[in-house]
N, C-alpha and C positions, 0 to 999 in steps of 0.2 A: 630638621633632620633630612639629610640628603640621601637619596637612593641611587646607587651606581648601577647603571645598566650595562651589562657585559654584551658587547656586540659579537655576533657570530662571524668567524673569519670568512673572508671572501673566498670564492672558488680558486682564484689564483694563489691566494695565501695558503689554502689547504693543499693545493698541488705542490707548492714549493716546500711546505713542511713534510709532505709525503716523500718527496725526492731526497730531502736532507736525511730523513730517518732511514730510508731503505736504499741509499745510493749504491751500496755494494750489490744488491740484487739487480738493480737497473744496469749496473756496469756489466754484470754477467750476461744479461739479456741483450746487451747492445749488439754483439755480432749477429745474433739471429734477426734482430730488428733491421739491421743494415742489409742483411741478405734478402729478407722479404721485401724491403723497400726497393732494392736495386733489380731483383730478378722476378718479382711477382707483381709489384704495383707500378713501377715505372714503365714496364713494357705495355701496360694496359692502354697507354696513349695510342698504341698502334691499332686499336680498335677502329679508329677513324678510317683506316684503309678499307674496311668492309663496305664503306659507303662512298668510296671514291674510285675514279678511273685513274689509278695511281701512275704518275709519271715521275721517274727518278730525277729527271732534270728540273722539274718544278717543285718537288718536295711535298711535304704534308699540306702546306698552306696554299700551294699553287695548283694542285691537281684538281681536276674537275669533279664536282660532287654529283653522284649519279643515284643517290637514294638507295632503294632496295634492288637495283638492277643486278648487282653481283649475286644476290641470293637466287635469282632466277636460274642460274646454272645448275643448282642442286635440285630444284623443284620442277623445272621445265624439261629436263633431259629425260629420255626414255629409260635410262638406267637408275633413276632416282629411287624407284620402289625396290629394285634389286639390291642396291648397295645399302639402303636403310634396313631392309629385311635381314641381309647377311650380318650387318653390324649388330643389330639388336639380338638376333637369335644366337649368334656366337657368344655374345656377352652373357646372355641368360644361361647358356650351357656352362660357360666358365664359372659363373657364380655358383650354380647348383653343384656342379661336380667338384670344384675346388673346395668349397665350404664343407661339403659332406666328407670328403677324404681328409681334409685338414683336421676336422674334429675327431674322426676315427683314429688318425695317426697320433694326435695329441693324447687321446685316451689310452692307446697302446703304449706310447712312451711313458705315460704316467704309471702304468702297471709293471714296467720293468724294474725289478728290485735291485738289479746290479746297475748302479748308477753310471759306472764307466761304460757299460754296454749301451745304456740309454743315450749317453752323450755321443758315443761313436756313431750310433744309428742316426741321431739327430743331425750330426755334422754331415754325414753322407747324404741325408735328404735335403740339406740346405744348399749344398755345393752347386747343383744345377742352376739355382737362382742367380748366381754370380757369373754365369756364362753369358757371353754376348750372343744375341740371336744370330749373328753371322757364324759363330762357332757351332751353334745348334743346327743351322742350315747345312753346314758341312757334315755333321754327324748324320742328319737325316738323309743327305745325298749318298753317304757311304752305305746306307741300308737300301736305298731305292734306286740307285744307279742302274740303268738298263743293262749294261754290259758286265760290270764287275761288282754290282751291289750285292750285299749279303743276302737279301731276300731272294733275288733271282738266282743266286748261286745255290741256295737251299732247294728252290723249286727245280732247278736244273738237275741237281743231284738225285732227286726222287723221280726224275723223268717227266716232270710237269712242263707246262708251256709258260715261258717267261712273258713278262708284260712291261710295257713302258708306263711306270707308275705315275710319271709326271703328265701323262695324258689321260689318266683314269680318274674322272671326276668323283665317282661314288666313294672313293677312299678318303678324300681329303677332309671333309667335315669331321670325320671321326679322328683322323690323324692330327689335325690341328688342335682339337680338344685335348687329345692325349699329350701332345707336346706342351701345351700350355699347362696342363695338370702336372706333368713331370717336372717342369721348370719352377712352378710356383707353390705347389702344395707344401713342400718342406718348410719354406720360409713362412707361409701363412700359419702353419701349425704352431709356430713359436708363441703367437698371441694366445692361442687356446691352451698351450702347455702352461703358460704363466697364469692364466685364469684358473685352470684346474688345480695348480699347486697352491692357490690361495683358498681353496675350499677346506673348511675345517674337517679334520679326520674324525671328529665326533659323529658327523653325519654318516660316514661309512661304517663306523663301529656300531652305531645304532641299527643300520641296515643289516649288517652281518648278524646281529643278535636276533633280528626278526626273520632271519633265514633267507635274505635276499641273495640271489646269485650275482655274478659279475655283470651280466646283461641287465638285470633289474637295478643294480646300483648305478649303472650308466644311465638308465632311463629315468629313474626317480630321484637321483641325487645329482649326478654330473650335469646332465642336459638342462635341468631347471636352473642351475647356477650359471650356466653359460648363456642363458637366454638374452641377457642384456647385451653382452659383447657380440653375440650373433646378430642381433637387431642393428646395433651400431655399425658393424662391418657391412651388413646388407645395405643400409642406407648410404654409406660411403661408396660402395660399389655401384649403386644406382647412378651416382653422379658421372660415371664413366661408361654408361651403357651405350652411348652414341659415339664412343671412341674405339678405334681399332688399333691393335699393336702393329705398327709398321714393320717391325722386324719379323714378326710371326707371319703376317699375311703377304709380305713382299719378299723377304729374304728366303724364308723356309720354302716357299712355293717356287722359288727361282723366277718370279715374275712371269710365269708361264701363261700366255694368253688363252690356252685351252682350258685353264682352270678358273678363268675370271667369273663364270656364272656361280661358282661355289666359294670363291676366295676373295672376290672384290668387295671391299668395304669402303666406307666414306673416306678414310684417310688415304688409302692407296689410290682411289679414284681421283681425289683432289691432287695428290702428288703427281700422278701421270698427266693430268690436265695442266698443272703448273709447269711441268717440264716441257710439254708440247706447245702450250699457248703463252707461257710466261705471264699469266694474268695474276698479279699479286693480290689484287682486290678480291678476286674470286676465292683465293686461298684463305684470306683473312675472314671473308664472310662465312666460309665453311667452319673455320675454327670458332668464330663467335656463335654460330648456330649450335654447335656441339656443346659449348660451354653454357649457353643460356638454357638449353633443354636439360642438361645435367643438373644445373642449379635449381631449376623448377622441380625436377623429379625429387631432389633431396628435400626441398621445402615441403612438397606435398606428402611424401612418404613419412617425413618426420612429424608433420601435423597429424597424420592418421595414427601413427604410433603413440603420439602424445595424448590423443583423445582416448585411446584404448588403455594405455598403461604409461602414465606420465614419467615414471622412474626409468623406463627403458628408452626414452627419447634421446636423441643426440644433443638437442639444445631446447 
């Protein structure tokens, strides 16, 4: 009596069978895969520039290797603390303000019973997101221009003393937070509107039967159901906490030197240094530093969330 032993398919065989079975899905995913390969992974070879004194005539393989010397530009300069502080504090303010207002806007839109009105309001709130920061800078300049700006015209009409707002540092931390909020809150609210629409109406009906007000419904029904998406968005935002929006901090401020103490961030500082010095290695080192720190922050924050509530973690 012979016993036949059925061998387990090899890994290569299983992969081949998987592709044959799901080739349509892989064909649909191919454009995204090619895009990621060309624009996200292939450029990672340029990381080598952060450790070289790059010379365009010698190329990647002929340029002098200088180790961590390019990173000294960020850490040894007297402005290192200032640009790091500005970058982190602005991003913390952006995360807190934008998240809070996005959730509130999403809950308000969800309470609008006239759906056409809700869609109209949502469209109006999203439109600023698609404006270039160059256009936003022109809009801000129309308000703050010293001679013909709307703000100074109003002040002049009431007999007040006009001011050169592009030289007035105390205004800009609040103004930049406001501009970032105005541009991004409407778009961010879409995520929370989608999450709220997925909450079963039975929870709200039960809350109404218990006598809950709209505020109590938002507190005990809506916000608990938004907890996971809020945590995920917070973790993702932490990855960019060491990055500054060049358009916001460079274009909107008109690159005014008088505002550098409150508007200079890592990205603008590196850009100006690159323009003045032409040091490609230093610029690559700054980008690598921002990416590595952001990646570490995502891993650490996700590990903390996973330890507290595994279902709310990103991965």
